[in-house]
C-alpha positions in Angstrom: 13.1 -21.6 -31.5 12.0 -18.1 -31.8 13.1 -17.4 -28.7 8.9 -16.8 -27.5 9.7 -18.8 -23.9 6.2 -17.8 -22.3 4.2 -19.0 -25.5 5.8 -22.0 -25.7 5.3 -22.7 -21.8 1.8 -22.2 -22.7 1.5 -25.0 -25.3 3.9 -27.3 -23.3 1.5 -27.0 -20.4 -1.7 -27.1 -22.2 -0.2 -30.0 -24.2 0.7 -32.1 -20.7 -3.1 -31.4 -19.6 -4.7 -33.0 -23.0 -1.7 -36.2 -22.7 -1.7 -38.9 -20.7 0.8 -41.3 -22.3 3.4 -41.4 -20.1 6.4 -41.2 -22.5 4.7 -38.5 -24.6 4.6 -36.5 -20.8 8.3 -37.1 -19.9 9.5 -35.3 -23.2 6.7 -32.7 -22.1 8.0 -31.8 -18.9 12.1 -31.9 -20.2 11.2 -29.3 -23.0 9.2 -27.7 -20.5 12.3 -27.7 -18.0 14.1 -25.7 -20.8 11.4 -23.1 -20.8 11.5 -22.3 -17.1 15.1 -22.4 -17.1 14.9 -19.5 -19.9 12.6 -17.5 -17.9 14.9 -18.2 -14.3 12.2 -20.4 -12.8 14.9 -22.9 -11.5 12.4 -24.2 -8.8 10.1 -25.2 -11.4 12.6 -26.5 -13.9 14.0 -28.7 -11.5 10.9 -30.0 -10.7 9.8 -30.8 -14.4 12.9 -32.2 -15.2 13.0 -34.3 -12.2 9.0 -35.6 -13.7 11.3 -36.3 -17.0 13.8 -38.6 -14.8 11.7 -40.4 -13.2 9.9 -41.9 -16.8 13.4 -42.3 -17.8 16.5 -42.3 -15.4 18.9 -42.5 -18.9 17.3 -39.1 -20.2 20.6 -37.0 -20.9 18.7 -33.8 -21.6 16.7 -34.4 -18.8 19.9 -34.6 -16.4 21.2 -31.9 -17.9 18.9 -29.5 -17.4 17.9 -30.6 -13.9 22.2 -29.9 -13.0 21.5 -26.3 -14.5 18.6 -25.4 -12.3 20.1 -27.3 -9.3 23.7 -25.3 -9.6 21.1 -21.9 -10.2 19.5 -23.1 -6.6 22.5 -23.8 -4.8 22.6 -27.3 -4.5 25.3 -27.5 -6.0 26.3 -31.2 -4.7 23.3 -32.4 -6.5 23.8 -30.7 -9.6 27.5 -32.1 -9.8 25.7 -36.0 -9.0 23.4 -35.0 -12.2 26.3 -34.4 -14.7 28.1 -36.8 -13.1 25.9 -39.3 -14.8 25.2 -37.4 -17.9 29.3 -38.0 -18.3 28.8 -41.7 -17.5 25.9 -42.3 -20.2 27.9 -39.9 -23.4 31.8 -39.8 -21.2 32.7 -38.1 -24.9 30.2 -35.1 -24.9 32.6 -31.9 -24.3 29.6 -30.1 -22.9 29.4 -32.5 -20.6 32.7 -32.5 -19.4 33.2 -28.6 -19.7 29.8 -28.3 -17.3 31.5 -31.2 -15.1 34.5 -29.0 -14.5 33.5 -25.6 -14.3 31.3 -26.8 -11.6 33.6 -28.4 -10.0 36.1 -25.3 -9.9 32.7 -23.2 -9.0 32.5 -26.1 -5.4 36.0 -25.3 -4.7 35.7 -21.6 -4.6 32.5 -21.9 -2.5 34.4 -24.3 0.1 36.9 -21.8 0.2 34.4 -19.2 1.1 32.5 -20.9 3.0 35.9 -22.1 5.2 36.8 -18.5 4.9 33.5 -17.5 6.0 33.8 -19.6 9.0 36.8 -18.7 10.6 35.1 -15.1 9.9 32.3 -15.4 12.0 34.0 -17.0 14.6 36.4 -13.8 15.2 33.5 -11.4 15.1 31.8 -13.1 17.9 35.4 -13.2 19.8 35.3 -9.1 19.0 32.0 -8.6 20.4 31.8 -10.7 23.4 35.5 -10.4 24.5 35.3 -7.7 27.4 39.1 -7.4 27.5 38.6 -5.4 23.7 38.4 -2.1 24.2 38.8 -1.0 20.5 35.6 0.8 19.6 35.5 1.2 16.0 37.0 -2.8 15.8 33.8 -3.8 18.1 31.3 -2.0 15.1 33.2 -3.1 12.5 32.9 -6.4 13.5 28.9 -6.1 14.4 28.3 -4.2 11.1 30.0 -7.1 9.1 27.9 -9.8 11.4 24.7 -7.8 10.2 25.2 -7.6 6.4 26.6 -11.0 5.8 22.9 -12.1 8.2 21.1 -10.7 5.1 22.6 -12.6 2.8 21.3 -16.4 3.1 24.4 -18.1 2.8 25.4 -16.1 5.0 22.6 -16.2 7.5 22.6 -20.2 7.2 26.4 -20.5 8.2 26.0 -17.8 11.2 23.3 -20.3 12.6 25.2 -23.6 11.8 28.3 -22.5 13.6 26.0 -21.8 16.6 25.2 -18.5 16.3 22.1 -18.0 18.0 24.1 -18.8 21.5 26.5 -16.6 20.6 24.1 -14.0 19.7 22.0 -14.4 22.5 25.3 -14.0 24.5 25.2 -10.6 22.9 21.7 -9.6 24.2 22.6 -10.8 27.7 25.3 -8.1 27.8 22.5 -5.3 28.7 24.7 -2.9 26.2 23.0 -0.8 23.9 25.7 -1.3 21.1 25.6 -5.1 21.5 22.2 -5.8 21.9 21.3 -4.0 18.9 23.7 -5.8 16.8 22.5 -9.5 18.2 18.6 -7.9 17.1 19.8 -7.4 13.8 21.8 -10.1 12.7 18.6 -12.1 14.2 16.8 -9.7 11.7 18.9 -11.5 8.8 18.3 -15.1 10.0 14.8 -15.0 10.2 13.6 -13.4 7.4 11.5 -15.5 4.9 12.9 -18.5 6.9 10.2 -20.7 9.1 12.2 -23.4 10.4 15.4 -21.0 11.2 12.6 -19.0 12.9 10.9 -21.5 15.3 14.7 -22.7 16.5 15.5 -19.8 17.2 12.5 -19.2 19.2 12.9 -21.7 20.9 16.5 -21.0 22.2 15.7 -17.3 22.9 12.4 -17.8 24.0 9.2 -15.5 23.9 10.0 -14.0 27.7 13.2 -13.1 26.9 12.4 -11.5 23.4 9.2 -9.6 25.1 11.6 -8.4 28.4 13.8 -6.5 25.4 11.1 -4.9 24.0 9.9 -3.8 27.0 13.1 -1.7 27.9 14.0 1.9 28.5 16.9 2.1 25.6 14.3 3.4 22.6 16.6 2.0 19.7 17.0 -1.4 21.1 12.6 -1.6 21.8 12.8 -0.6 18.1 15.1 -3.4 16.9 13.3 -6.0 18.7 9.8 -4.4 17.7 11.2 -5.2 14.1 12.9 -8.6 15.2 9.6 -9.7 16.3 7.6 -8.5 13.1 9.8 -10.6 10.8 9.3 -13.5 12.8 5.3 -13.0 12.9 5.6 -13.0 9.2 8.0 -16.2 8.8 6.0 -18.0 10.8 2.9 -16.9 9.1 3.7 -17.0 5.3 6.1 -19.9 6.1 8.6 -21.0 3.8 9.9 -18.3 1.2 13.8 -18.9 0.9 14.7 -22.3 2.4 15.2 -24.9 -0.4 13.0 -27.1 -2.2 12.7 -30.3 0.3 14.8 -29.0 3.1 12.2 -29.1 5.6 10.0 -32.1 4.1 10.8 -34.5 6.7 9.9 -32.1 9.6 6.4 -31.4 10.7 5.9 -27.1 11.5 3.3 -26.3 13.2 4.2 -22.3 13.4 0.5 -21.5 15.4 1.4 -22.3 19.2 4.1 -20.4 18.6 2.3 -17.2 17.1 -0.2 -17.5 20.3 3.2 -17.9 22.5 4.6 -14.7 21.2 0.9 -12.7 21.3 0.2 -13.8 24.7 3.9 -12.5 25.9 3.2 -9.2 24.2 -0.4 -8.9 25.7 1.2 -9.2 28.9 3.8 -7.0 28.5 1.0 -4.0 28.0 -0.3 -4.7 32.0 3.0 -4.8 32.7 4.2 -2.1 34.7 7.8 -2.1 34.2 7.4 -2.2 31.2 8.9 1.4 29.2 6.7 3.9 27.9 7.7 3.1 24.0 7.8 -0.5 24.7 4.2 -0.5 25.3 3.7 1.4 22.0 5.8 -1.0 19.7 4.0 -3.9 21.6 1.3 -2.3 20.4 1.9 -1.5 17.2 2.8 -5.2 16.8 -0.5 -6.5 17.4 -2.1 -4.4 14.9 0.3 -5.1 12.7 0.1 -9.3 13.4 -3.5 -9.9 14.5 -6.8 -8.6 12.7 -6.7 -10.2 9.1 -5.3 -8.4 6.3 -8.5 -8.8 3.5 -11.8 -9.5 4.5 -11.0 -12.4 1.7 -9.8 -13.8 4.3 -11.9 -16.5 6.7 -10.2 -17.3 9.4 -10.1 -14.7 12.1 -9.8 -17.0 15.3 -6.8 -15.0 16.1 -8.1 -11.8 16.8 -11.2 -14.0 18.8 -8.2 -15.2 20.6 -6.6 -12.2 21.1 -10.1 -10.7 22.6 -10.8 -13.6 24.9 -7.5 -13.5 26.0 -6.4 -9.8 26.0 -8.9 -7.1 25.6 -8.7 -6.3 29.2 -4.9 -5.6 29.1 -5.4 -3.7 25.7 -8.1 -1.3 28.1 -5.3 -1.1 30.4 -3.5 1.0 28.6 -6.5 2.9 27.0 -8.3 3.9 30.0 -4.5 4.9 32.1 -4.8 8.7 33.6 -1.2 10.2 32.9 -0.3 10.9 36.4 -2.6 8.9 38.2 -0.7 6.8 41.2 0.0 3.5 39.9 -0.7 4.5 36.3 1.1 2.5 33.8 4.2 4.9 31.8 2.4 5.5 28.4 3.3 8.7 25.6 1.0 10.6 23.9 0.7 7.9 21.2 -0.4 5.2 23.8 -4.2 5.9 23.9 -4.3 6.4 20.3 -2.6 3.0 19.2 -4.7 1.4 21.9 -8.3 2.8 20.2 -6.7 1.8 17.0 -6.1 -2.1 17.8 -9.5 -2.1 19.7 -11.0 -1.0 16.3 -9.3 -3.0 14.1 -10.0 -5.8 16.7 -14.0 -5.3 16.3 -13.7 -4.6 12.5 -12.5 -8.3 12.2 -15.1 -9.4 14.2 -17.9 -11.7 12.0 -21.0 -11.9 13.2 -23.4 -10.9 16.2 -22.4 -13.1 18.7 -18.8 -12.2 18.4 -19.3 -8.3 18.5 -21.9 -9.0 21.3 -18.8 -10.4 23.5 -17.6 -8.0 22.4 -19.5 -5.4 24.1 -19.8 -7.4 27.3 -16.1 -7.6 27.9 -15.6 -3.9 27.7 -18.7 -3.0 29.3 -17.6 -5.3 32.6 -14.4 -3.6 32.3 -16.2 -0.1 32.4 -18.2 -1.3 35.6 -15.2 -2.9 37.6 -13.5 0.3 37.9 -16.9 2.5 38.2 -18.2 0.8 40.7 -16.6 0.3 43.9 -13.4 2.5 43.2 -14.7 5.8 44.3 -13.0 9.2 42.2 -9.9 7.1 40.9 -12.0 4.2 39.5 -14.5 6.5 38.0 -11.9 8.4 35.9 -10.4 5.0 34.8 -14.0 4.1 34.1 -14.3 7.2 31.6 -10.7 6.9 30.1 -12.2 4.2 28.6 -14.7 5.3 27.1 -12.9 8.0 25.4 -10.3 5.2 24.3 -13.6 3.5 22.9 -15.1 5.8 21.2 -12.0 6.9 19.5 -11.7 3.6 18.7 -14.9 0.6 18.2 -17.1 4.2 18.6 -20.3 1.0 18.8 -18.4 -0.1 21.7 -18.1 3.6 22.8 -21.6 4.0 22.7 -22.7 1.2 24.7 -20.7 2.0 27.4 -21.8 5.7 27.4 -25.2 4.2 28.2 -24.0 2.8 31.2 -26.3 3.9 34.1 -24.0 6.9 35.7 -21.4 7.3 33.6 -22.8 10.4 31.5 -23.9 12.2 34.6 -19.6 11.6 36.1 -18.5 12.5 33.1 -20.6 16.1 32.9 -19.9 16.6 37.1 -16.3 16.2 36.7 -15.8 18.8 33.5 -16.4 20.8 36.7 -13.7 19.4 38.8 -11.4 22.0 40.4 -8.9 19.4 39.4 -7.1 20.1 36.3 -6.4 15.9 35.8 -9.7 15.0 36.4 -11.4 17.9 34.5 -8.9 17.1 31.4 -10.5 13.3 31.2 -14.7 14.5 31.6 -13.8 17.4 29.0 -12.2 14.9 26.4 -14.7 11.9 27.1 -17.5 14.8 26.4 -15.5 16.0 23.6 -15.5 12.0 21.9 -18.9 11.9 22.6 -19.7 15.2 21.1 -19.4 13.8 17.2 -21.4 10.6 17.7 -24.7 10.5 16.8 -26.8 8.9 19.5 -25.2 11.1 22.0 -24.8 14.8 20.0 -28.8 15.6 20.9 -28.1 14.6 24.8 -25.0 16.9 25.2 -25.9 19.8 22.2 -28.8 19.9 25.7 -26.9 19.8 28.4 -23.7 20.4 27.7 -23.0 23.5 25.8 -23.8 25.7 28.7 -21.0 23.4 30.4 -18.6 23.7 27.9 -19.1 27.7 27.7 -18.7 28.1 31.0 -15.7 26.1 31.4 -14.0 28.1 28.2 -14.9 31.7 29.7 -14.0 30.9 33.4 -11.1 28.6 33.5 -7.9 29.8 34.1 -5.8 26.5 32.4 -4.9 26.8 28.2 -5.2 23.2 28.4 -8.9 23.0 29.7 -10.0 25.9 28.0 -9.0 24.8 24.6 -10.5 21.6 24.8 -13.6 23.5 25.6 -12.9 24.9 22.5 -13.0 22.1 20.9 -16.3 20.4 22.3 -18.1 24.1 21.1 -16.0 23.8 17.7 -17.7 19.7 17.6 -21.0 21.2 18.4 -21.1 24.1 16.2 -20.0 22.6 13.0 -23.0 20.2 13.4 -24.3 21.4 9.6 -21.2 20.4 8.0 -20.8 22.3 4.9 -24.5 23.4 4.8 -24.7 27.1 5.0 -28.4 27.8 6.3 -27.4 25.4 9.1 -26.0 27.5 11.8 -25.8 26.0 15.1 -24.3 29.5 16.6 -24.9 33.0 16.5 -23.6 34.7 13.0 -19.8 36.0 13.6 -19.0 33.0 16.8 -17.8 30.5 14.5 -15.3 32.9 13.1 -14.5 33.6 17.0 -13.9 29.8 17.8 -11.8 29.8 14.6 -9.7 33.2 15.1 -8.6 31.2 18.7 -7.9 28.4 17.7 -5.4 29.5 15.3 -4.2 32.0 18.2 -3.2 28.7 20.4 -1.7 26.5 17.3 1.0 29.1 17.1 2.1 30.0 20.6 4.5 27.5 20.6 5.4 28.1 25.0 2.1 25.5 24.7 3.1 21.8 24.9 2.6 20.1 21.3 0.0 18.1 23.0 -2.3 20.8 23.7 -2.1 22.8 20.7 -3.1 19.4 19.1 -6.5 20.3 20.2 -6.5 23.4 18.3 -6.3 21.5 15.2 -8.9 19.1 16.1 -11.1 22.6 16.6 -10.4 23.9 13.3 -11.4 19.6 11.8 -14.8 20.6 12.6 -15.1 24.6 12.0 -13.3 24.5 8.9 -16.7 23.4 7.2 -17.5 26.7 7.2 -16.3 28.6 4.1 -15.4 31.8 5.9 -13.6 30.2 8.5 -11.3 28.3 5.3 -10.5 31.6 3.9 -9.1 33.5 6.9 -7.3 30.3 7.9 -5.2 29.8 4.6 -4.9 33.2 4.4 -2.9 33.2 8.3 0.3 31.6 6.9 1.7 31.2 10.4 -1.0 29.2 11.1 -0.5 27.0 8.4 2.7 26.2 9.1 2.2 25.4 12.2 -0.2 23.0 11.5 2.3 21.2 9.2 5.0 21.3 12.1 2.2 19.8 13.9 2.2 17.2 11.4 5.7 16.3 11.3 6.2 16.5 15.3 6.5 12.8 17.1 2.6 13.4 18.2 1.3 11.1 15.5 -2.3 11.9 16.9 -2.7 14.6 15.3 -2.8 13.1 11.9 -6.6 12.5 10.9 -7.2 16.5 12.5 -4.5 17.9 10.0 -6.0 15.8 7.2 -9.4 16.4 8.0 -8.4 20.2 7.8 -7.1 20.2 4.5 -9.7 18.2 3.2 -12.1 21.1 4.5 -10.0 23.7 2.6 -9.4 21.8 -0.9 -13.3 20.6 -0.7 -12.3 17.0 -1.2 -14.7 15.5 0.3 -17.7 13.9 -1.7 -20.2 16.1 -2.6 -23.2 15.3 -5.4 -24.9 18.2 -7.5 -28.8 18.1 -6.2 -31.3 16.9 -9.2 -33.1 20.3 -9.8 -36.6 18.4 -10.4 -35.8 17.3 -6.8 -35.1 20.8 -5.3 -38.3 22.0 -7.0 -39.8 18.9 -5.3 -38.5 20.0 -1.6 -39.3 23.4 -1.9 -42.9 22.4 -2.7 -43.0 20.0 -0.1 -41.3 22.8 2.5 -38.2 20.4 2.9 -35.0 21.6 4.3 -32.7 22.3 0.8 -29.2 22.4 1.8 -27.0 25.3 0.7 -23.4 26.0 -0.8 -21.4 28.9 1.2 -20.7 31.2 -1.8 -16.8 31.0 -0.7 -17.1 27.3 -1.3 -17.3 27.6 -5.1 -14.4 26.4 -7.7 -12.5 29.9 -7.8 -12.4 30.2 -3.9 -10.8 26.5 -3.9 -8.4 27.1 -6.4 -7.2 29.9 -4.9 -7.1 28.4 -1.7 -5.3 25.0 -2.8 -2.5 27.8 -4.4 -1.9 29.1 -1.2 -1.8 25.8 0.5 1.1 24.8 -2.0 2.6 27.9 -1.4 3.1 27.0 2.4 4.1 24.3 2.0 1.5 21.3 2.3 2.6 18.8 -0.2 6.1 17.9 2.2 3.5 18.0 4.9 1.5 15.2 3.8 4.8 13.5 2.5 6.0 13.4 6.4 2.4 12.1 7.4 2.3 9.3 4.6 6.1 8.3 6.1 4.6 7.5 9.2 4.0 3.9 10.5 2.5 4.8 13.7 -1.5 3.2 14.1 -2.7 6.8 14.0 -2.1 6.5 10.1 -5.4 4.7 9.6 -7.1 3.4 6.6 -9.6 6.6 6.8 -6.5 9.5 7.1 -4.9 7.5 4.3 -8.0 8.3 2.4 -8.2 11.7 3.2 -4.8 12.3 2.3 -5.2 11.0 -0.6 -8.7 13.0 -1.2 -5.9 16.1 -0.7 -3.5 14.8 -3.2 -6.1 14.7 -5.5 -7.4 18.5 -5.0 -3.6 19.5 -5.5 -2.7 18.2 -8.7 -6.3 19.1 -10.6 -4.5 21.5 -12.1 -2.1 20.4 -14.4 0.2 24.0 -13.8 0.6 22.6 -10.0 1.8 19.0 -10.6 5.4 19.5 -11.3 5.8 21.3 -8.2 4.1 18.4 -5.8 6.0 15.8 -7.7 9.3 18.2 -6.7 8.2 18.3 -3.5 7.9 14.7 -3.0 4.0 14.2 -4.0 4.6 11.6 -6.7 6.4 9.1 -4.6 3.7 9.7 -1.4 1.5 8.7 -3.6 2.6 5.2 -4.4 2.2 3.9 -1.0 -1.2 5.5 -0.7 -2.4 4.0 -4.3 -1.5 0.4 -3.2 -3.1 0.0 0.6 -5.9 1.8 2.3 -10.0 2.3 1.7 -10.8 1.0 -1.8 -12.0 5.1 -2.4 -8.3 6.2 -1.0 -6.9 3.6 -3.2 -8.6 5.1 -6.6 -8.4 8.9 -5.3 -4.5 8.5 -5.1 -4.5 6.3 -8.2 -6.2 9.2 -9.8 -3.8 11.7 -8.7 -0.8 9.7 -10.1 -3.1 9.1 -13.5 -3.2 13.0 -13.4 0.6 13.3 -12.4 1.5 10.9 -15.5 -0.7 12.1 -18.1 0.6 15.7 -18.1 4.6 15.4 -16.8 7.4 13.1 -18.0 6.7 9.9 -16.4 10.5 9.3 -16.0 11.2 12.4 -14.2 8.0 12.0 -12.4 9.0 8.8 -11.2 12.4 8.0 -11.6 14.4 5.0 -11.2 12.4 1.5 -10.3 9.6 3.7 -8.9 7.7 4.5 -12.7 7.2 0.3 -12.0 5.4 0.8 -9.1 2.9 2.9 -10.7 1.5 0.5 -13.2 -0.8 -1.3 -10.8 -2.7 2.0 -9.4 -3.4 2.9 -13.1 -4.5 -0.9 -14.2 -6.7 -0.5 -11.1 -8.6 2.5 -12.6 -9.4 0.7 -15.8 -12.4 -1.7 -13.2 -15.7 -1.6 -14.5 -17.3 0.0 -11.0 -14.2 2.8 -11.3 -16.5 6.3 -13.1 -15.7 7.3 -16.7 -12.9 9.7 -15.9 -11.0 7.4 -13.8 -11.5 5.0 -17.3 -10.3 7.8 -18.9 -7.7 9.2 -17.0 -6.2 5.7 -16.3 -6.1 5.1 -20.5 -4.4 8.2 -20.9 -1.6 7.6 -17.9 -1.1 3.8 -19.1 -0.8 5.1 -22.6 2.4 7.4 -21.8 4.0 4.4 -19.8 3.6 1.9 -22.8 5.4 4.5 -24.7 8.5 5.0 -23.4 9.8 0.8 -22.8 9.0 -2.7 -23.5 9.4 -3.5 -19.7 6.9 -0.9 -18.7 4.6 -2.8 -21.5 6.0 -5.5 -20.5 4.5 -4.7 -16.7 1.5 -3.8 -17.6 0.6 -7.1 -19.6 1.8 -9.1 -16.0 -1.4 -6.4 -14.6 -3.7 -8.2 -17.2 -4.7 -4.5 -18.6 -4.8 -5.6 -22.1 -8.4 -6.9 -21.6 -9.4 -4.1 -20.3 -8.0 -1.5 -22.4 -9.9 -3.8 -25.2 -13.1 -3.5 -23.6 -13.0 -0.1 -23.4 -12.3 0.4 -27.4 -16.3 -0.9 -27.3 -17.3 1.8 -25.0 -20.0 4.4 -26.4 -18.0 7.8 -25.0 -16.3 9.0 -27.7 -13.1 10.2 -25.4 -12.9 6.6 -23.5 -13.2 4.6 -26.8 -10.3 7.0 -28.3 -7.9 6.8 -25.3 -7.8 3.0 -25.2 -7.1 2.9 -28.9 -4.3 5.0 -28.5 -3.1 3.0 -25.7 -3.7 -0.1 -27.8 -1.6 1.4 -30.2 1.1 2.0 -28.2 1.0 -1.5 -26.4 1.3 -3.4 -29.9 4.7 -2.8 -29.8 5.1 -5.8 -27.6 5.3 -9.0 -29.5 2.7 -10.9 -27.3 0.3 -7.8 -27.9 0.9 -8.8 -32.3 0.1 -11.7 -31.5 -3.7 -11.0 -30.0 -4.4 -9.5 -33.1 -3.7 -13.2 -34.9 -5.6 -15.0 -32.9 -8.2 -17.6 -34.2 -11.9 -15.8 -33.7 -10.8 -12.7 -32.6 -12.3 -9.4 -33.7 -9.4 -7.2 -32.6 -7.7 -6.5 -36.5 -10.9 -6.3 -37.5 -12.0 -4.0 -34.8 -9.2 -1.6 -35.8 -9.6 -1.7 -39.5 -12.8 -0.2 -39.4 -12.0 2.2 -36.7 -9.6 3.3 -39.6 -12.5 4.4 -41.5 -14.7 6.1 -38.6 -15.7 9.9 -39.1 -13.8 10.9 -35.9 -10.5 11.9 -37.4 -8.6 11.5 -34.1 -10.5 7.7 -34.0 -9.1 7.0 -36.9 -5.3 8.5 -36.5 -5.0 6.1 -33.7 -6.3 3.0 -34.9 -4.7 3.4 -38.6 -1.6 4.6 -35.9 -1.7 1.0 -34.8 -2.4 -0.6 -38.3 0.7 0.8 -39.4 2.6 -0.4 -36.4 1.4 -4.1 -36.8 2.3 -4.9 -40.0 5.4 -3.1 -39.7 6.2 -5.3 -37.0 4.9 -8.4 -37.5 3.9 -8.7 -41.3 1.5 -12.0 -41.2 -0.8 -9.1 -39.9 -0.6 -7.8 -43.6 -2.0 -11.4 -45.1 -5.2 -11.5 -42.3 -6.1 -7.5 -42.7 -8.3 -8.5 -46.5 -9.8 -11.5 -44.5 -11.3 -9.5 -41.6 -13.5 -7.2 -43.5 -14.7 -6.7 -47.4 -14.4 -2.9 -47.5 -10.3 -3.1 -46.2 -9.3 -1.5 -49.6 -12.3 1.2 -49.9 -11.0 2.0 -46.1 -7.4 2.1 -47.0 -8.4 4.4 -49.5 -9.8 6.8 -47.9 -7.0 7.1 -45.9 -4.7 8.0 -48.6 -7.5 10.9 -50.3 -8.1 11.9 -46.4 -7.4 15.8 -46.3 -4.6 15.2 -42.9 -1.2 14.6 -44.1 -0.6 12.4 -40.7 -3.7 10.1 -41.9 -1.8 10.2 -45.7 1.0 9.2 -44.1 -0.5 6.1 -42.0 -2.4 4.9 -45.2 1.0 4.9 -47.0 2.4 3.3 -44.4 -0.1 0.2 -44.5 0.2 0.2 -47.8 4.0 -0.1 -48.1 4.1 -2.8 -45.4 1.4 -5.3 -47.1 2.8 -4.7 -50.5 6.2 -6.0 -49.1 4.9 -8.5 -46.8 2.6 -10.9 -49.3 2.7 -11.2 -52.9 -0.6 -12.1 -53.1 -2.1 -9.1 -51.1 0.5 -6.8 -53.6 -2.0 -7.8 -56.3 -4.9 -7.3 -54.9 -3.6 -4.0 -54.0 -2.1 -3.1 -58.0 -5.0 -5.0 -59.2 -7.6 -1.5 -57.1 -7.0 2.0 -58.2 -4.6 2.0 -55.3 -1.5 2.5 -57.5 -3.2 5.4 -59.5 -4.2 7.1 -55.6 -0.2 7.3 -54.8 1.0 8.0 -58.3 -0.7 11.4 -57.7 0.5 11.8 -54.1 4.0 11.6 -55.2 3.3 14.4 -57.4 2.0 16.3 -54.9 4.8 18.7 -54.1 2.6 20.2 -51.5 3.0 17.0 -49.3 6.4 15.9 -47.5 
């Protein structure tokens, strides 16, 4: 009756768990159905009302409530049946009669609409399939209308029931790009969230046809087919989402065979010579998204094991492709990287040593099959496979690198006179250089060779790769200033050459990418960082590459920016351990003087001026497999460094940084998500959240901020999360409800007991704003809770800021929820002296809060008012009232 439907729902649910008598349970189900109706959860309302009707078929309230729920669920015929039953049981009830009349009108309108829709669907297909129709605009409009209609459940069902799948198949078979796009986009609407329709469509179209469309030369058609397949995979994996309740109960749905059938055809497409390069890329991207487990919490990895067994060699076929070689598969500049990412994800999805050993054996067998008996062409394929594995599951890459003859072949082919052969070998050497098992061997055997290639090769494509190999070996000391691999000044010369190549637009983007790879290693050196941020042309050239279609450059760009902003992890060494290390004559890492905070701050400002935020935002938008979780983490680290200074945050938001941080905070490694969430918190603390995150975006920020409250986070992350949530909680009730839904209140309460005074204060201030919600107010009255007692006691603490926050919460609670006024005298015997101390405080703010609390308590309860008057409170208030200096 008070309108608190959530609380009523909880009470009825609890009562049902305690009650066994059927008549009482029927009443409870009927009443809970009313709560679900108010909360707009119509499926549950229908279920509860049905249980009440099962117990008593003449329960008019339950019948009426079920009819309301059925109407909202779109099952109008069943809703009418329930209402007719109500009218027959109570013919004179006007409410039932009016509802039945209104529903009858609604059904009539729907029938008219559906009849009209039937003719429209038929007309649209006639226009699209008519070979005599020459009006292009008319055809485009028909196609667009069909796509829009398919997005609505009723429209999608109507197309499906009107023999639409067969007609859409005809559109696909025309081989005309515009008609194929219309068909594919309409099919997306039909399959979205509807497993039974998806299975029927898959039977009608057939997996071979879908695979063939994915492999066509037309890039947009291939991408649309990729989108359709992704939707089909989601529908088959996640099951029923939008179907009407009970519709499929009579049908046994086993979608695992369909899933494997689709994946089997995707794997076959990878090694199919007639498939287009971007079709192959789209197939790899799909496999990356749908095969590996989304989370380690999922125990079933059978799909990954099946793909490894059935298709690992087909994936390696793409990874081993040597561009330009006779009979090689058509690939793009991203294909091999995509293959590496897929292999890495499959390997990471394995759960035991036996599964990993099988993976290793399959890779070794594949490399041997090319290396032995195929002469030079076979050796190149084998070496290219090694590169692919080193970029992906590096453990597997190291294993095949140790096969007899592989490393010797790499070194010998580095000196080849053929550019294509030399490229393959040098790239393999580069990828092997940063793997710990091979680094010492390559340092001993490869440095002189790389120097020779760099100095004497006439081809920039070869020289730049040799340079990257040298960069990797030259940066082996990382940020340790005292460990230099090369002679003084050599690192700077390498970096200068990298920047020169990076800015040379006459060189193709694929080759210039290697210059960024070099800088990613060389920028461990602070001198290189300083020179790089001074070279505005080089920075902008790198940002331009980051926005290009070659997404394989993303990780190198992100690594370079992490180095320039010093946003990698670095711990301050313990002074005592340093002394012990000196005594034992152990190596002690040294920080470069130019890596001190002032230098870092200046570098960040220069990157911001050069447009780093728009480049990062563009990188985040990429759906390419090159945007791995590790790459996301690097980008999050850079963003956190960019918003470190409060005055820079507005510029970061204005250039799209706030929008880019939200997906980073929700997906990726745990460290990456935390860094992005902390960056969001910093923005929310110092900016107007409604300006920084306009529209619905502000609600997406809540979950990342709540994640900062988890116990495994640092004290600073806890503090900033609380401060940011305080700002959001003060904006609107809808935001407070979102914070409640994310289960943040118990964590906020926990931090109110924190020893660190700033965290304790931030939690209390956050609770003050959350107290504007009725649900939170009720928590302060819960039996056995010390929440109210804590607030009263904190109002008497010595820390003035804490007193201000706690007394502000009390003022809010006593004003919005009068029953709390009666409870305050019961929680502690010191309540009167705490309120008197507030009124006698030299702080006008504390006096005002104390006066509001006393005023609310006087107005709320006679007994409490008498206790206040009987004390010295009246005298104190009289004195304060006469003080003309106080407002």
